[in-house]
ROKOL-580019 format. One record per residue: residue number from 0; z, x, y of N, C-alpha, C in turn; residue in one letter; chain. Coordinates in Angstrom, 2 decimals. Each point is the difference from the previous one (the first is absolute). Layout:
N
+-----+---------+---------+---------+---------+---------+---------+---------+---------+---------+-----+-------+
!   n !     n_w !     n_u !     n_v !    ca_w !    ca_u !    ca_v !     c_w !     c_u !     c_v ! res ! chain !
+-----+---------+---------+---------+---------+---------+---------+---------+---------+---------+-----+-------+
! NUM !       Z !       X !       Y !       Z !       X !       Y !       Z !       X !       Y !   A !     A !
...
+-----+---------+---------+---------+---------+---------+---------+---------+---------+---------+-----+-------+
***
This chain:
177
+-----+---------+---------+---------+---------+---------+---------+---------+---------+---------+-----+-------+
!   n !     n_w !     n_u !     n_v !    ca_w !    ca_u !    ca_v !     c_w !     c_u !     c_v ! res ! chain !
+-----+---------+---------+---------+---------+---------+---------+---------+---------+---------+-----+-------+
!   0 !  -28.36 !  -29.07 !   28.24 !   -1.40 !   -0.40 !   -0.08 !   -0.51 !   -0.38 !    1.39 !   X !     A !
!   1 !   -1.24 !    0.10 !    0.18 !   -0.65 !   -0.22 !    1.28 !   -0.31 !   -1.48 !    0.19 !   X !     A !
!   2 !    0.24 !   -0.52 !    1.17 !   -0.35 !   -1.38 !    0.32 !   -1.50 !   -0.06 !    0.31 !   X !     A !
!   3 !   -0.66 !   -1.07 !   -0.44 !   -1.44 !   -0.13 !    0.19 !   -0.38 !   -0.04 !    1.48 !   X !     A !
!   4 !    0.81 !   -0.67 !    0.81 !   -0.29 !   -0.09 !    1.44 !    0.10 !    1.34 !    0.70 !   X !     A !
!   5 !    1.02 !    0.78 !   -0.37 !    0.14 !    1.33 !    0.60 !   -1.13 !    0.92 !   -0.44 !   X !     A !
!   6 !   -0.39 !   -0.11 !   -1.26 !   -1.10 !    0.82 !   -0.51 !   -1.28 !   -0.28 !    0.79 !   X !     A !
!   7 !   -0.30 !   -1.27 !    0.20 !   -1.20 !   -0.36 !    0.76 !    0.08 !    0.49 !    1.44 !   X !     A !
!   8 !    1.19 !   -0.09 !    0.59 !    0.18 !    0.47 !    1.37 !   -0.23 !    1.51 !    0.09 !   X !     A !
!   9 !    0.60 !    0.75 !   -0.91 !   -0.17 !    1.46 !    0.00 !   -1.46 !    0.37 !   -0.26 !   X !     A !
!  10 !   -0.65 !   -0.71 !   -0.92 !   -1.40 !    0.28 !   -0.28 !   -0.86 !   -0.30 !    1.23 !   X !     A !
!  11 !    0.29 !   -1.09 !    0.68 !   -0.75 !   -0.35 !    1.22 !    0.20 !    1.06 !    1.09 !   X !     A !
!  12 !    1.22 !    0.51 !    0.13 !    0.27 !    1.05 !    0.99 !   -0.77 !    1.27 !   -0.35 !   X !     A !
!  13 !   -0.02 !    0.36 !   -1.28 !   -0.73 !    1.20 !   -0.44 !   -1.50 !   -0.18 !    0.28 !   X !     A !
!  14 !   -0.54 !   -1.17 !   -0.31 !   -1.43 !   -0.24 !    0.21 !   -0.34 !   -0.02 !    1.48 !   X !     A !
!  15 !    0.85 !   -0.60 !    0.82 !   -0.24 !   -0.02 !    1.44 !    0.05 !    1.41 !    0.60 !   X !     A !
!  16 !    1.01 !    0.77 !   -0.42 !    0.09 !    1.38 !    0.48 !   -1.20 !    0.82 !   -0.46 !   X !     A !
!  17 !   -0.43 !   -0.22 !   -1.23 !   -1.17 !    0.70 !   -0.53 !   -1.24 !   -0.33 !    0.82 !   X !     A !
!  18 !   -0.17 !   -1.26 !    0.35 !   -1.16 !   -0.41 !    0.79 !    0.05 !    0.61 !    1.40 !   X !     A !
!  19 !    1.16 !   -0.03 !    0.63 !    0.14 !    0.54 !    1.36 !   -0.24 !    1.51 !    0.02 !   X !     A !
!  20 !    0.51 !    0.71 !   -0.99 !   -0.20 !    1.45 !   -0.06 !   -1.48 !    0.33 !   -0.11 !   X !     A !
!  21 !   -0.75 !   -0.82 !   -0.72 !   -1.43 !    0.24 !   -0.16 !   -0.80 !   -0.31 !    1.26 !   X !     A !
!  22 !    0.57 !   -0.74 !    0.92 !   -0.68 !   -0.29 !    1.26 !    0.21 !    1.09 !    1.05 !   X !     A !
!  23 !    0.95 !    0.89 !   -0.22 !    0.33 !    1.02 !    1.00 !   -1.20 !    0.88 !    0.37 !   X !     A !
!  24 !   -0.79 !    0.52 !   -0.95 !   -1.12 !    0.86 !    0.40 !   -1.03 !   -0.71 !    0.88 !   X !     A !
!  25 !   -0.09 !   -1.31 !   -0.08 !   -1.00 !   -0.73 !    0.79 !    0.62 !   -0.72 !    1.20 !   X !     A !
!  26 !    1.15 !    0.47 !    0.45 !    0.69 !   -0.67 !    1.10 !   -0.81 !    0.01 !    1.30 !   X !     A !
!  27 !   -0.91 !    0.94 !    0.15 !   -0.86 !    0.06 !    1.19 !   -1.33 !   -0.71 !   -0.23 !   X !     A !
!  28 !   -0.13 !   -0.65 !   -1.13 !   -1.25 !   -0.63 !   -0.42 !   -1.16 !    0.99 !   -0.01 !   X !     A !
!  29 !    0.32 !    1.21 !   -0.46 !   -1.03 !    1.01 !   -0.22 !    0.16 !    0.51 !   -1.44 !   X !     A !
!  30 !   -1.09 !    0.47 !   -0.57 !    0.03 !    0.44 !   -1.39 !    0.63 !    1.37 !   -0.12 !   X !     A !
!  31 !    0.79 !    0.15 !   -1.06 !    0.62 !    1.29 !   -0.29 !   -0.89 !    0.73 !   -1.00 !   X !     A !
!  32 !   -0.63 !    1.07 !    0.44 !   -0.84 !    0.80 !   -0.89 !   -1.45 !   -0.41 !    0.01 !   X !     A !
!  33 !   -0.84 !    0.92 !   -0.43 !   -1.45 !   -0.24 !    0.01 !   -0.44 !   -0.96 !   -1.10 !   X !     A !
!  34 !    0.70 !   -0.01 !   -1.13 !   -0.39 !   -0.88 !   -1.10 !    0.02 !   -1.46 !    0.42 !   X !     A !
!  35 !    0.97 !   -0.37 !    0.79 !    0.09 !   -1.40 !    0.45 !   -1.22 !   -0.38 !    0.82 !   X !     A !
!  36 !   -0.51 !    0.93 !    0.82 !   -1.21 !   -0.28 !    0.78 !   -1.21 !   -0.20 !   -0.91 !   X !     A !
!  37 !   -0.09 !    0.80 !   -1.05 !   -1.12 !   -0.13 !   -0.94 !    0.03 !   -1.38 !   -0.66 !   X !     A !
!  38 !    1.18 !   -0.41 !   -0.46 !    0.10 !   -1.29 !   -0.69 !   -0.18 !   -1.17 !    0.97 !   X !     A !
!  39 !    0.45 !    0.17 !    1.22 !   -0.23 !   -1.01 !    1.03 !   -1.51 !   -0.15 !    0.23 !   X !     A !
!  40 !   -0.70 !    1.11 !    0.06 !   -1.45 !   -0.04 !    0.21 !   -0.71 !   -0.69 !   -1.16 !   X !     A !
!  41 !    0.44 !    0.27 !   -1.22 !   -0.61 !   -0.64 !   -1.17 !    0.20 !   -1.52 !    0.08 !   X !     A !
!  42 !    1.21 !   -0.42 !    0.34 !    0.28 !   -1.44 !    0.10 !   -0.84 !   -0.64 !    1.10 !   X !     A !
!  43 !   -0.09 !    0.65 !    1.14 !   -0.77 !   -0.57 !    1.11 !   -1.49 !   -0.06 !   -0.33 !   X !     A !
!  44 !   -0.48 !    0.96 !   -0.78 !   -1.40 !   -0.06 !   -0.43 !   -0.22 !   -1.15 !   -0.97 !   X !     A !
!  45 !    0.97 !   -0.27 !   -0.87 !   -0.12 !   -1.14 !   -0.92 !    0.02 !   -1.30 !    0.80 !   X !     A !
!  46 !    0.84 !   -0.06 !    1.03 !    0.09 !   -1.21 !    0.82 !   -1.31 !   -0.24 !    0.75 !   X !     A !
!  47 !   -0.56 !    1.05 !    0.59 !   -1.21 !   -0.17 !    0.83 !   -1.28 !   -0.06 !   -0.81 !   X !     A !
!  48 !   -0.09 !    0.79 !   -1.07 !   -1.25 !    0.09 !   -0.76 !    0.03 !   -0.77 !   -1.32 !   X !     A !
!  49 !    1.17 !   -0.46 !   -0.40 !    0.12 !   -0.75 !   -1.24 !    0.41 !    0.87 !   -1.17 !   X !     A !
!  50 !    0.40 !   -0.63 !   -1.10 !    0.47 !    0.76 !   -1.17 !   -1.11 !    0.74 !   -0.73 !   X !     A !
!  51 !   -1.24 !   -0.18 !    0.42 !   -1.11 !    0.71 !   -0.62 !    0.03 !    1.50 !    0.21 !   X !     A !
!  52 !    0.82 !    0.46 !    0.96 !    0.08 !    1.44 !    0.23 !    0.83 !    0.71 !   -1.06 !   X !     A !
!  53 !    0.75 !   -0.76 !   -0.80 !    0.81 !    0.59 !   -1.06 !   -0.95 !    0.60 !   -1.04 !   X !     A !
!  54 !    0.32 !    1.20 !   -0.43 !   -0.85 !    0.71 !   -0.95 !   -0.19 !   -0.81 !   -1.29 !   X !     A !
!  55 !   -1.18 !    0.13 !   -0.60 !   -0.29 !   -0.67 !   -1.26 !    0.08 !    0.99 !   -1.17 !   X !     A !
!  56 !    0.35 !    1.22 !    0.29 !    0.12 !    1.04 !   -1.01 !    1.35 !   -0.15 !   -0.71 !   X !     A !
!  57 !   -0.01 !   -0.19 !   -1.31 !    1.21 !   -0.28 !   -0.76 !    1.07 !    1.10 !    0.15 !   X !     A !
!  58 !   -0.33 !    1.28 !   -0.17 !    1.05 !    1.03 !    0.19 !    0.58 !   -0.02 !    1.42 !   X !     A !
!  59 !   -0.83 !   -0.29 !    0.97 !    0.48 !   -0.07 !    1.38 !    0.92 !   -1.21 !    0.18 !   X !     A !
!  60 !   -0.34 !   -1.13 !   -0.59 !    0.83 !   -1.21 !    0.08 !    1.37 !    0.21 !   -0.65 !   X !     A !
!  61 !    0.03 !    0.84 !   -1.01 !    1.26 !    0.25 !   -0.70 !    0.79 !    1.15 !    0.62 !   X !     A !
!  62 !   -0.53 !    0.61 !    1.06 !    0.69 !    1.09 !    0.66 !   -0.11 !    1.31 !   -0.73 !   X !     A !
!  63 !   -1.01 !    0.14 !   -0.85 !   -0.14 !    1.21 !   -0.81 !   -0.84 !    1.08 !    0.67 !   X !     A !
!  64 !   -0.66 !   -0.33 !    1.09 !   -0.78 !    1.00 !    0.74 !    0.83 !    0.51 !    1.17 !   X !     A !
!  65 !   -0.36 !    1.17 !    0.47 !    0.71 !    0.58 !    1.14 !   -0.13 !   -0.91 !    1.21 !   X !     A !
!  66 !    1.09 !   -0.22 !    0.68 !    0.08 !   -0.82 !    1.21 !   -0.45 !   -1.45 !   -0.22 !   X !     A !
!  67 !    0.12 !   -0.47 !   -1.22 !   -0.33 !   -1.39 !   -0.30 !    1.30 !   -0.77 !   -0.23 !   X !     A !
!  68 !    0.05 !   -1.19 !    0.52 !    1.19 !   -0.83 !   -0.14 !   -0.41 !   -1.32 !   -0.64 !   X !     A !
!  69 !    0.80 !   -0.49 !   -0.94 !   -0.28 !   -1.34 !   -0.51 !    0.06 !   -0.99 !    1.17 !   X !     A !
!  70 !   -0.89 !   -0.99 !    0.02 !   -0.15 !   -0.83 !    1.19 !    1.02 !   -1.12 !    0.17 !   X !     A !
!  71 !    0.91 !   -0.22 !   -0.94 !    0.89 !   -1.16 !    0.09 !    0.84 !    0.01 !    1.28 !   X !     A !
!  72 !    0.59 !    1.13 !    0.34 !    0.82 !    0.09 !    1.21 !   -0.82 !   -0.35 !    1.24 !   X !     A !
!  73 !   -1.18 !    0.55 !    0.09 !   -0.85 !   -0.24 !    1.17 !   -0.48 !   -1.46 !    0.05 !   X !     A !
!  74 !   -0.27 !   -0.58 !   -1.15 !   -0.44 !   -1.39 !   -0.02 !    1.13 !   -0.95 !    0.40 !   X !     A !
!  75 !    1.21 !    0.28 !   -0.47 !    1.16 !   -0.81 !    0.39 !    0.22 !    0.10 !    1.51 !   X !     A !
!  76 !   -0.02 !    1.23 !    0.51 !    0.22 !    0.21 !    1.43 !   -1.10 !   -0.66 !    0.83 !   X !     A !
!  77 !   -1.24 !    0.10 !   -0.45 !   -1.09 !   -0.62 !    0.77 !    0.09 !   -1.52 !   -0.03 !   X !     A !
!  78 !    0.42 !   -0.58 !   -1.12 !    0.18 !   -1.45 !   -0.07 !    1.12 !   -0.45 !    0.94 !   X !     A !
!  79 !    1.10 !    0.73 !    0.00 !    1.11 !   -0.36 !    0.89 !   -0.38 !    0.19 !    1.47 !   X !     A !
!  80 !   -0.77 !    1.06 !    0.29 !   -0.43 !    0.22 !    1.37 !   -0.97 !   -1.10 !    0.44 !   X !     A !
!  81 !   -0.88 !   -0.39 !   -0.89 !   -0.97 !   -1.05 !    0.32 !    0.72 !   -1.32 !    0.32 !   X !     A !
!  82 !    1.05 !   -0.30 !   -0.75 !    0.75 !   -1.23 !    0.22 !    0.82 !    0.07 !    1.29 !   X !     A !
!  83 !    0.68 !    1.13 !    0.21 !    0.95 !    0.08 !    1.13 !   -0.62 !    0.56 !    1.28 !   X !     A !
!  84 !   -1.02 !    0.85 !   -0.13 !   -0.60 !    0.70 !    1.15 !    1.06 !    0.75 !    0.81 !   X !     A !
!  85 !    0.93 !    0.60 !   -0.71 !    1.09 !    0.73 !    0.65 !    0.12 !    1.39 !   -0.62 !   X !     A !
!  86 !    0.20 !    0.99 !    0.87 !    0.22 !    1.36 !   -0.50 !    1.34 !    0.16 !   -0.69 !   X !     A !
!  87 !    0.85 !   -0.99 !    0.10 !    1.31 !    0.06 !   -0.67 !   -0.17 !    0.13 !   -1.51 !   X !     A !
!  88 !   -1.11 !   -0.45 !   -0.53 !   -0.27 !    0.11 !   -1.43 !    0.10 !    1.46 !   -0.45 !   X !     A !
!  89 !   -0.50 !    0.90 !    0.83 !   -0.04 !    1.42 !   -0.38 !    1.39 !    0.64 !   -0.01 !   X !     A !
!  90 !    0.95 !   -0.62 !    0.63 !    1.35 !    0.55 !    0.04 !    0.96 !   -0.76 !   -0.91 !   X !     A !
!  91 !   -0.24 !   -1.28 !   -0.21 !    0.89 !   -0.82 !   -0.82 !   -0.34 !    0.05 !   -1.49 !   X !     A !
!  92 !   -1.28 !    0.15 !   -0.33 !   -0.41 !   -0.04 !   -1.41 !    0.63 !    1.10 !   -0.85 !   X !     A !
!  93 !   -0.04 !    1.27 !    0.42 !    0.64 !    1.02 !   -0.83 !    1.52 !   -0.19 !   -0.09 !   X !     A !
!  94 !    0.61 !   -0.44 !    1.08 !    1.45 !   -0.24 !   -0.03 !    0.33 !   -1.14 !   -0.96 !   X !     A !
!  95 !   -0.85 !   -1.02 !   -0.02 !    0.21 !   -1.10 !   -0.94 !   -0.14 !    0.48 !   -1.44 !   X !     A !
!  96 !   -1.05 !    0.77 !   -0.30 !   -0.19 !    0.52 !   -1.36 !    1.17 !    0.90 !   -0.42 !   X !     A !
!  97 !    0.46 !    0.85 !    0.90 !    1.13 !    0.88 !   -0.31 !    1.28 !   -0.77 !   -0.26 !   X !     A !
!  98 !    0.24 !   -1.03 !    0.79 !    1.20 !   -0.82 !   -0.19 !   -0.09 !   -0.80 !   -1.29 !   X !     A !
!  99 !   -1.18 !   -0.48 !   -0.33 !   -0.19 !   -0.72 !   -1.27 !    0.25 !    0.94 !   -1.18 !   X !     A !
! 100 !   -0.40 !    1.27 !    0.13 !    0.26 !    0.97 !   -1.07 !    1.50 !    0.23 !   -0.18 !   X !     A !
! 101 !    0.76 !   -0.03 !    1.08 !    1.46 !    0.13 !   -0.10 !    0.57 !   -1.18 !   -0.79 !   X !     A !
! 102 !   -0.50 !   -1.19 !    0.26 !    0.45 !   -1.18 !   -0.75 !   -0.33 !    0.14 !   -1.49 !   X !     A !
! 103 !   -1.17 !    0.53 !   -0.31 !   -0.38 !    0.20 !   -1.40 !    0.91 !    1.03 !   -0.65 !   X !     A !
! 104 !    0.37 !    1.06 !    0.71 !    0.93 !    1.00 !   -0.55 !    1.34 !   -0.65 !   -0.30 !   X !     A !
! 105 !    0.45 !   -0.88 !    0.88 !    1.24 !   -0.74 !   -0.26 !   -0.13 !   -0.80 !   -1.30 !   X !     A !
! 106 !   -1.14 !   -0.67 !   -0.18 !   -0.20 !   -0.82 !   -1.21 !   -0.08 !    0.87 !   -1.25 !   X !     A !
! 107 !   -0.62 !    1.17 !    0.11 !   -0.06 !    0.92 !   -1.14 !    1.40 !    0.45 !   -0.38 !   X !     A !
! 108 !    0.78 !    0.40 !    0.98 !    1.36 !    0.46 !   -0.26 !    0.86 !   -1.11 !   -0.59 !   X !     A !
! 109 !   -0.18 !   -1.21 !    0.48 !    0.76 !   -1.13 !   -0.53 !   -0.41 !   -0.30 !   -1.44 !   X !     A !
! 110 !   -1.27 !    0.15 !   -0.32 !   -0.46 !   -0.18 !   -1.38 !    0.60 !    1.05 !   -0.93 !   X !     A !
! 111 !    0.08 !    1.23 !    0.49 !    0.49 !    1.09 !   -0.85 !    1.50 !   -0.07 !   -0.17 !   X !     A !
! 112 !    0.72 !   -0.12 !    1.12 !    1.46 !    0.10 !   -0.07 !    0.71 !   -1.34 !   -0.09 !   X !     A !
! 113 !   -0.57 !   -1.03 !    0.59 !    0.68 !   -1.28 !    0.06 !    1.17 !    0.00 !    0.97 !   X !     A !
! 114 !    0.13 !    1.07 !    0.76 !    1.12 !    0.16 !    0.92 !   -0.53 !   -0.11 !    1.43 !   X !     A !
! 115 !    0.51 !   -0.99 !    0.74 !   -0.50 !   -0.23 !    1.36 !    0.36 !    1.14 !    0.95 !   X !     A !
! 116 !    1.18 !    0.57 !   -0.15 !    0.40 !    1.09 !    0.89 !   -0.92 !    1.21 !   -0.17 !   X !     A !
! 117 !   -0.29 !    0.35 !   -1.25 !   -0.90 !    1.13 !   -0.27 !   -1.40 !   -0.31 !    0.50 !   X !     A !
! 118 !   -0.42 !   -1.23 !   -0.15 !   -1.35 !   -0.38 !    0.45 !   -0.11 !    0.08 !    1.52 !   X !     A !
! 119 !    1.03 !   -0.44 !    0.70 !   -0.01 !    0.10 !    1.46 !   -0.01 !    1.46 !    0.44 !   X !     A !
! 120 !    0.79 !    0.84 !   -0.68 !    0.02 !    1.43 !    0.33 !   -1.37 !    0.63 !   -0.26 !   X !     A !
! 121 !   -0.62 !   -0.36 !   -1.11 !   -1.34 !    0.51 !   -0.31 !   -1.00 !   -0.39 !    1.09 !   X !     A !
! 122 !    0.05 !   -1.27 !    0.41 !   -0.91 !   -0.47 !    1.04 !    0.26 !    0.73 !    1.31 !   X !     A !
! 123 !    1.26 !    0.18 !    0.35 !    0.34 !    0.69 !    1.25 !   -0.48 !    1.45 !   -0.02 !   X !     A !
! 124 !    0.28 !    0.71 !   -1.08 !   -0.41 !    1.40 !   -0.08 !   -1.52 !    0.12 !    0.00 !   X !     A !
! 125 !   -0.68 !   -0.87 !   -0.73 !   -1.46 !    0.04 !   -0.03 !   -0.60 !   -0.35 !    1.36 !   X !     A !
! 126 !    0.62 !   -0.94 !    0.69 !   -0.55 !   -0.45 !    1.29 !    0.05 !    1.08 !    1.07 !   X !     A !
! 127 !    0.93 !    0.93 !   -0.12 !    0.16 !    1.01 !    1.04 !   -0.43 !    1.40 !   -0.44 !   X !     A !
! 128 !   -0.67 !    0.11 !   -1.13 !   -0.52 !    1.29 !   -0.43 !   -1.08 !    0.45 !    0.98 !   X !     A !
! 129 !    0.14 !    1.19 !    0.60 !   -0.92 !    0.41 !    1.06 !   -1.48 !   -0.05 !   -0.38 !   X !     A !
! 130 !   -0.37 !    0.49 !   -1.17 !   -1.42 !    0.00 !   -0.35 !   -0.52 !   -1.42 !   -0.20 !   X !     A !
! 131 !    0.83 !   -0.87 !   -0.52 !   -0.40 !   -1.40 !   -0.17 !   -0.14 !   -0.69 !    1.35 !   X !     A !
! 132 !    0.92 !    0.26 !    0.91 !   -0.08 !   -0.58 !    1.34 !   -1.27 !    0.47 !    0.70 !   X !     A !
! 133 !   -0.31 !    1.29 !   -0.13 !   -1.19 !    0.54 !    0.64 !   -1.27 !   -0.66 !   -0.53 !   X !     A !
! 134 !   -0.09 !   -0.16 !   -1.30 !   -1.21 !   -0.57 !   -0.61 !   -0.17 !   -1.49 !    0.30 !   X !     A !
! 135 !    1.10 !   -0.70 !    0.28 !   -0.09 !   -1.44 !    0.19 !    0.22 !   -0.43 !    1.45 !   X !     A !
! 136 !   -0.04 !    0.94 !    0.91 !    0.16 !   -0.38 !    1.40 !   -1.26 !    0.26 !    0.82 !   X !     A !
! 137 !   -0.98 !    0.63 !   -0.59 !   -1.26 !    0.23 !    0.69 !   -1.11 !   -0.78 !   -0.70 !   X !     A !
! 138 !   -1.04 !   -0.30 !    0.72 !   -1.08 !   -0.84 !   -0.51 !   -0.87 !    0.80 !   -0.96 !   X !     A !
! 139 !    0.47 !    0.07 !   -1.26 !   -0.73 !    0.71 !   -1.05 !    0.08 !   -0.81 !   -1.29 !   X !     A !
! 140 !   -0.98 !    0.13 !   -0.88 !    0.01 !   -0.76 !   -1.25 !    1.16 !    0.35 !   -0.93 !   X !     A !
! 141 !    0.69 !    1.11 !    0.25 !    1.11 !    0.37 !   -0.86 !    1.10 !   -1.05 !   -0.01 !   X !     A !
! 142 !    0.15 !   -0.74 !    1.10 !    1.04 !   -1.02 !    0.04 !   -0.27 !   -1.10 !   -1.03 !   X !     A !
! 143 !   -1.24 !   -0.42 !   -0.12 !   -0.36 !   -0.99 !   -1.02 !    0.09 !    0.62 !   -1.39 !   X !     A !
! 144 !   -0.41 !    1.26 !   -0.12 !    0.08 !    0.68 !   -1.30 !    1.42 !    0.10 !   -0.51 !   X !     A !
! 145 !    0.95 !    0.29 !    0.88 !    1.40 !    0.09 !   -0.42 !    0.51 !   -1.37 !   -0.43 !   X !     A !
! 146 !   -0.38 !   -1.04 !    0.74 !    0.42 !   -1.35 !   -0.38 !   -0.58 !   -0.38 !   -1.37 !   X !     A !
! 147 !   -1.26 !    0.26 !   -0.21 !   -0.61 !   -0.33 !   -1.29 !    0.58 !    0.84 !   -1.13 !   X !     A !
! 148 !    0.29 !    1.27 !    0.26 !    0.60 !    0.86 !   -1.02 !    1.38 !   -0.49 !   -0.39 !   X !     A !
! 149 !    0.82 !   -0.34 !    0.98 !    1.34 !   -0.51 !   -0.33 !   -0.09 !   -1.34 !   -0.73 !   X !     A !
! 150 !   -0.99 !   -0.81 !    0.36 !   -0.20 !   -1.26 !   -0.71 !   -0.36 !    0.23 !   -1.46 !   X !     A !
! 151 !   -0.82 !    1.00 !   -0.26 !   -0.35 !    0.35 !   -1.37 !    1.23 !    0.49 !   -0.76 !   X !     A !
! 152 !    0.82 !    0.82 !    0.66 !    1.24 !    0.45 !   -0.65 !    0.89 !   -1.17 !   -0.37 !   X !     A !
! 153 !    0.11 !   -0.97 !    0.90 !    0.82 !   -1.18 !   -0.26 !   -0.53 !   -0.77 !   -1.22 !   X !     A !
! 154 !   -1.33 !   -0.13 !   -0.09 !   -0.58 !   -0.70 !   -1.16 !    0.23 !    0.79 !   -1.29 !   X !     A !
! 155 !   -0.07 !    1.32 !    0.07 !    0.26 !    0.82 !   -1.19 !    1.44 !   -0.18 !   -0.47 !   X !     A !
! 156 !    0.94 !    0.03 !    0.93 !    1.41 !   -0.19 !   -0.36 !    0.20 !   -1.37 !   -0.62 !   X !     A !
! 157 !   -0.60 !   -1.02 !    0.59 !    0.13 !   -1.36 !   -0.55 !   -0.61 !   -0.07 !   -1.40 !   X !     A !
! 158 !   -1.11 !    0.70 !   -0.22 !   -0.62 !    0.01 !   -1.32 !    0.89 !    0.70 !   -1.01 !   X !     A !
! 159 !    0.54 !    1.15 !    0.37 !    0.86 !    0.75 !   -0.92 !    1.18 !   -0.85 !   -0.43 !   X !     A !
! 160 !    0.53 !   -0.82 !    0.90 !    1.13 !   -0.86 !   -0.35 !   -0.37 !   -1.06 !   -1.02 !   X !     A !
! 161 !   -1.29 !   -0.33 !   -0.14 !   -0.41 !   -1.03 !   -0.96 !   -0.23 !    0.57 !   -1.39 !   X !     A !
! 162 !   -0.07 !    1.32 !   -0.14 !   -0.23 !    0.61 !   -1.31 !    1.27 !   -0.15 !   -0.83 !   X !     A !
! 163 !   -0.11 !   -0.61 !   -1.18 !    1.21 !   -0.22 !   -0.82 !    0.65 !    1.32 !   -0.40 !   X !     A !
! 164 !    1.32 !    0.03 !    0.10 !    0.78 !    1.17 !   -0.40 !    0.08 !    1.10 !    1.04 !   X !     A !
! 165 !   -0.54 !   -0.21 !    1.17 !    0.03 !    1.02 !    1.05 !    1.07 !   -0.36 !    1.02 !   X !     A !
! 166 !    0.90 !    0.94 !    0.22 !    0.98 !   -0.17 !    1.08 !   -0.52 !    0.78 !    1.19 !   X !     A !
! 167 !   -0.25 !   -0.70 !    1.08 !   -0.62 !    0.62 !    1.18 !    0.85 !    1.12 !    0.58 !   X !     A !
! 168 !    1.32 !   -0.13 !   -0.04 !    0.83 !    1.05 !    0.61 !   -0.11 !    1.30 !   -0.78 !   X !     A !
! 169 !   -0.10 !   -0.08 !   -1.32 !   -0.15 !    1.21 !   -0.80 !   -1.40 !    0.57 !    0.20 !   X !     A !
! 170 !   -0.99 !   -0.84 !    0.03 !   -1.38 !    0.46 !    0.14 !   -0.23 !    0.74 !    1.31 !   X !     A !
! 171 !    0.52 !   -0.54 !    1.10 !   -0.33 !    0.57 !    1.30 !    1.04 !    0.99 !    0.53 !   X !     A !
! 172 !    1.24 !   -0.10 !   -0.42 !    0.99 !    0.93 !    0.53 !    0.32 !    1.13 !   -0.95 !   X !     A !
! 173 !   -0.53 !   -0.06 !   -1.22 !    0.22 !    1.04 !   -1.01 !    1.48 !    0.21 !   -0.28 !   X !     A !
! 174 !    0.73 !   -1.11 !   -0.18 !    1.43 !    0.09 !   -0.31 !    0.20 !    0.82 !   -1.27 !   X !     A !
! 175 !    1.05 !    0.80 !    0.01 !    0.35 !    0.80 !   -1.17 !   -0.89 !    1.19 !   -0.25 !   X !     A !
! 176 !   -0.85 !    0.34 !    0.95 !   -0.90 !    1.13 !   -0.19 !    0.70 !    1.29 !    0.30 !   X !     A !
+-----+---------+---------+---------+---------+---------+---------+---------+---------+---------+-----+-------+
***
């Protein structure tokens, strides 16, 4: 069986490595890709002109129109930038969201399996998946979206465990299929 102290140490190492890997594209303090410039511009416009520039059109607010993004990511970034007045927000925020999503994946795996070794392996594999690293290392709303999506998955798993007569391992792993 796994010792609680070693589990926490390994999880901390995985989270630290995940955070550092996400900082690599911004090592020169320049944005990777054109999308990051667009989102930086939106945040700076919110900071200088106020939150009134956010669209009031409901489909646009929900991201249902072409090139429309839900404003939560931009509002969080603009609030942090307003408080800190540092460009580091644009490089640290997506890395923080991506690392938090890795922690949530660990919690989901622990809820499903109850096995710390499997949960650590799940977190490690998820943290280094190339497409996930790409989406959570550049200043784009996808980093917050992935964190919120994994959070929703965690809540669904926790809910399924409360349904009487449901064994989570059979439900999610399709044992005996």
